[in-house]
N, C-alpha and C positions, 0 to 999 in steps of 0.2 A: 706347313700350314698351321700347326699348333702354335708356333712362334708368332705368326701374324695375328691369330685370335687373341693370344695373351697380350700382345702389343696393343691391339685395339681396345681391349678391356681396360688396360692401364691408362691409355689416353682418355677414354670416356670417364673413368673414375677421377682422373686429374682435372678434367674439364668441369665435372660436377663440383669438386672441391674448390675450384677457383671461384665459382659463383657464390659459394656459401659465405654468409656474413655473420659476424659475431654480434650477439645482442648484449648490450652493456646497460648498466644502471644499478641502482640499489633501491631498497624500499624499507618500510617500517614493518616490524614483526606483526603478524596477524592482518596486515593490509593486503588486499588482493591487488596485484599489480596491473597496470595498463601501459600500453605503448604510448610513449610521449614523443616519439619520432620513429622513423622507419627501422632503426636498429637500437632503440633505447627504451628502457622501461622505468617507471617511477610509481609513486603511490596513486591509487584511485580513491574515491570517496567511499569505497566498499570495504568493510572489514569483517573478519570472522573471529569470534571470541567465544570460547566454551561451546562451540557448535552452533552459535547464533550468528545471524548475518545482520550487519548494521550498515545503513547508508547514511553518511553524514555524522556518524557517531562511532568512536573507536571501540567501545565496550557495550555492545547491544545487550539489553536485558531480557529479550524475548526472541522467539524464532526469527522474526523479521522486525527490526526496530529502525524506524526512519526518523531522522531529526532534520528539520528545516529551520535554519536560523535567519532566513531571509525576511526582511521587513519592507519589501518593495513589490510592486506589480511586476508580473512576468511579461513576456513579449506580446501576449494577447490581451493585456490589460486586466488580468485576473489577480486577485489578492493571493498572497502566498499560501500554499497548501503543502502539507507533508506528503500526502498521497493524493493523487488526482486520477480519477478513472473516467474514461469515456466509453460508452456503449453506443455504437453507431448503427442505425438502421435495423434494430432488432424487431422482429415481428412475433417473437415468442413471448407468451405471457410470463410474468414474474421474472423478468430479466433484471439485471442489476449491473451497474458499472463497477461498484465495489460492494461486496457482500461479506457479511460476517455470520458464521454459523457456530453455535455452541452445541456440541453433542453430549453435554453433561447429562447424566441420568439422575443425578442427585445434587443437592446444593443450589447455588444461585448462579448458574451459567448464563451468560449474556452473549448474544451474537454481535452486537455493537454497543459500545459504551462511549458516551461523550462526556467530556469534562471541560469546563472553562472557568477561569478565574477573572475573566473580563467583566466589567460592570455592565457592558451592553451586549454580551455574547450569549450563545446558547450551547449547551453541551451537545445536543444533536438537533440540527435544524433541517427541515425538509421544505422544499419549494416545488410547487407544481405550476408550470406555465401552460398546461393543457387548457384549451378553451371549450372542450366538450368531453363527455365520457365520465367515468368514475375515476377521477384523479385525486391523489392525496399528496400533500407535502410530506407528512409522516403518517404511516399506516401501521397498524399492529393487528395481529391475529392471534387468538389463543384457542386451543381446543380443550383446555382445562376448565372444569366446572367451577374451579376456584380462581382461575387466572383472569388476566385482563389483557386485551390486545395492546393497549397503551396505558401506562400507569404514570401518573404525575403527582408530585407533591409540591404544595406552595407553602413556604415558610415565612412569607412576608407578613410583618406585624403592623406596618403603618402604610398610609397612602391608600391607593385604590385596590391594593391586594393582588388582583389578577386571578388567574386560575391555574391549577396544576395541570389539568387537561380539559379541553373543551371538546365535546363530542356527543355521540349518541350510542345507545345500546338497544339492540333489538330483542334481547333475552327477556322472557316473561317471568323467569325465576332466577335465583342466584344472586351473587353480590352485585 
């Protein structure tokens, strides 16, 4: 009886080993691999460098660094974005598709910073398509007596000038 049990175990192990396949391939150091076929791996666009994760960039400079070099519309007709977030059907107040929080207690921490070198772009742009309610393209809130919800600077010296920020304040004292 012991011989039959041992024989069955050997046959089962051999059957399991017969179905095992070897994964082949190679990759670049610090690049997270992906399956390029059922039994082969290769480079993915995701890299790890000094504890940082990069997508589209081999040497990320921050915790998550995304680089998009595309200069064409995507399959939905949108312009290229490095990060695109969609929040669908939220009924919770103060929801966000992409949110940036700065928990700095000193210095000049910013939740979201926008920068552009385009002659027609904006560092941070907000658009509201709401047809009712209190909707804002860009909104800012500050609990500081010296702070501002939204702060803007206009350095244009010629032409119509424009405005750093257009808006209103309901405070009766303070800056």
